[in-house]
N, C-alpha and C positions, 0 to 999 in steps of 0.2 A: 366307300369309294377310294379313300386313301390307301387302304390295304389292297384293293383291286389294282390301283395304279402302280403300286410298288411291285406287286407280283408280276404284272405285265412288263414292267421295266426289266425284271430279272429274266423273263422269258425272251424278250427282245435281245438281251445280251447273249444268252445261250445260243439263240438262233444265229446271231451274227458270228459267233465263234465257230459253229458247225458249218457255216457256209462262207468261210473267210478266204477261200481260194488259196490256202497255204501262205498267205502273206505274213501273218503274225503267229499262226499256230501250226507249224509244220508237222507236229506229231498227231494232229487230229485230222481225220478224213473230211473231205467236202461232201456234203449231203445235198441231193436234189430237193427242191422246195416241197414237192408233193410227198416225198418220203418223210420229211419233217412234220408235215401236216398229218400224215397217216399215224405216225407214232404218237403225236399229241392227242389225236382223236381216240386211238385205241386205249390209252391210259385213262383219259377222261371218261370214256364210255364205260369202261370196266368199273370205275369208282361209282358212277351214277347208278348203274344196274345193281351193284351191291347195296347201295343205300336204299334204293327203291324197294328191293326185295326185303331188306331188313325192316323197313318201316311200313311195308305193305301198302305202298302208294300206287294208285292206278298207273299202269305202265305207260300207256299212250296218251294219258291226260284227257282234257275236256275240250279245250279250244284248239282243235286240230289245225284249222287253216292258218291261224296266227303262229302256232307252234312250228308248223312246217316253214312258214315265212321266216321265222326266227332262225331256223336251221339253215335254209338256203342263203339268206342274206348274210348271215354270220360266216358261213363257209366261203362265200365269194370274197367277203371283206378280208377274212384271215389269209386266204391263199394269195390274194393280190398284195396284201401287206408284207407277207413273207418274201414275195418277189422283190418288192422295193427294198427290203432289208438286205437282200442279196446283191442288188445292183446299185444301191445308193449308200452313202455314208449313213451310219446309224442315226446321227443327229438329224440329218435332213429327212430321212425316211420317217422318223418319229414325229418331227414337226409337222409334216404333211398329214400324217394320221391324226394329229391333234385338231384338225379341222372338223373331225366327225361330230363334236358337240354342237357345231353350228347347224349341221344337217339334222341332228337329233332334236334340237329345240324347234326348228322350223317345221319338221314333220310332226312333232308333238302338238303343235297348234292346230293342225288340220286332221291328223289321225286320231289323236287322243283328246282333242278339244281342251287342251291345257292353256291357261292364260299366262302371259308373261308381262310382268311389270315393266313399263318402258325404261325405267332407270336401270333395270337389270341388264339391258343391252349395253349400257355404258360400262358397267362392271365387267361384263363378259368381254367387251372390247379391250379393256385394260389388261386382262389376263392374256388375251390373244396377242396383244402387242408385246407382252413379255416373252411369250413363246417365240415370236418372230425375231425378237432381238437376240435370243439365245441361238436360234437356228441360223441367223445371218452374221454371227460374230466372226466367222472364218471366211475370208475372201477367197480362199483356195478351194472351197467346196465345189466339186464337179456338178454341173447342172445339165441333166439329161431330160429334155422335155417329155419324151415318151414315158419314162419311169415316173416322172412327176405326175403326169396325167393318170397313170395306173394308180398312184397313191391317192389321188383325188377320188377316183372311182371307188377305191377301197373305203375311204372315209364316207362316201355317199351310202354304200351298202351297210356300213357299220351303223349309220344313223337310222336306217330302216330296221336293222336288227334290234337296236335299243328300244325303238318304239314298239316292236313286236313283244319285247319283254314287258313293257308297260301294259300292253293289251292283255297279256296273260297273267298279270299280277293278281287279279281277283278271281281267276278261274282255275289256276293250276299251281301246284307246289313248286317252289324255286328249283328243286333238283330236277323236276320234270322239264322245266324251261331250259335249264342248262343242258340236260341230256339230249335235247333235240339238235343241238349244235353238232356233236360228234355222231349222232345217229344218222344225220343226213350226210355229213362230210366224209365219214369213214368209207362207204362203198365208192364214192366219187374219187377220193384220194387213192384208194386201192387200185381202181381201174386205171387211173392216170399213171400210177407208179409202174404198172406193167409195161408202159411204153417209154420208160426212162431207165437209165442205168441204176440198178439197185446196189446200195452200199451196205455191206455187212458190218454192223457195229462191233467194236472191240474195246476192251479196257474201260476207261473212264467215260467213253462215249455212251455206253449203256446208261450210266448214271445221269449224264446230261440229257439224254433223250427222255428218261423217266421223269426228270425234274421239269422238263417242258410241259408234260402232261399234268403233273401234280400241281405245279404253280399256276397253270392255266385254269385248273379246276378251282383252286382257291380264288383266283381273280374273277372267274365267271360267277361263282356263288356269291361273293361279296358284292359284285356289281349288280346282280339280279336283286339282291336284298335291298341295295341302295335305291334302285329304281322303284321297288315296291313300296319304299318308305316315304318317298318324297317326289315332287314333280321334277321333270327333266331340266327345267330352267335353273333349278338350284343344285341338282346333283351333277349334271354334265360338266359345268365349269371346273369342278374339283379334279377332273381328269387331267387338267393342265399341270397339276402338281407333279405329274409324271415326268415333266421336263426337269424339275428340280431333282427328282430321284436319279434321273440319268446323269446329271452333273455330279451328284454325290457319289455315284458308283465310280465315275471316272476319277474323282478326286481322291477317294479313300483306297481304291483298289489299284488304279493305274498311275497314281501320283500326278494326275493332271491338275494344273492350277486353274483357278477361276479367273477369267479375264474381267476387265472393268465392265464390258458390255454384258457378260454372262451374269455378273452380280446385279446389274441394273434390271436384267430380264427376270431374275428370281424375285426381286422386289416388286416388280409390276404384277407378276403372277400372284404373289401372296396378297397384295392389295386388292386385286380383283376378286379373288376367292373369298377373302375375309369380309369384304364389303357385302358380297352376295349373301354370306352367312348371317352377318349382322342385320341385314334387311329382314330376313326370315324371323330372327329372334325378336326384332322390334315389333313386327306384326303380331307375333304370338303374345307379347306382353300387352299389347293394346286390346287383344281379345280377352 
């Protein structure tokens, strides 16, 4: 899950660069959201198909209803999140998306009949407070209620998609589960791209678009294996470490300094995630 969060952080950075409206990257063209989704899906779908054929895995899988649910919910969540990245500061858009673990755990209780230790809600809240501290550290962040609501809807559908992954964990290969995301999203993104202005990539933009697909593939496979290996209440909170990744990228690449509140937020996240992990280890030792 740590690898998944890091890969997603890099994807978010590239998407922001490619949809920056020429504010900071005048040599890079602005890309419509659905074109970015299309490129991401084409690369991921190609990788999945190649692996499935090489390993002779059943192409369409077994648990078709939940695989399709995984594809639809994931596609909606991704598209809406790309919209928020385009219309909100990266920090704010990312923070809103980090509400998805809440939906994931709540849905897991009812959909996958998973149990949550009451004290885990406390640890979960500690990590969430850390994310909110990081997201609210800048008083000048623009607040657009419409795009914030879009971000919340994205997090909601992401929670459904993650539970669909759990549903398919015992019936289908992880690559098949990952493939249904681009399998469903590609024709939808292609159709919607026909109604928007298409941008022809050039130069380094080809590499950036390719990286979106490759990094997302790594993130999706790692996340799928994480949900297959443990329950949602212990895996999902680790996603909050992505906020630390985002701060680290800004610090080391763009020479952004960590404010006092950002540092406090990082500490809260680490405390919440580590306590959650130690709780699991303590139970295993007792067994």
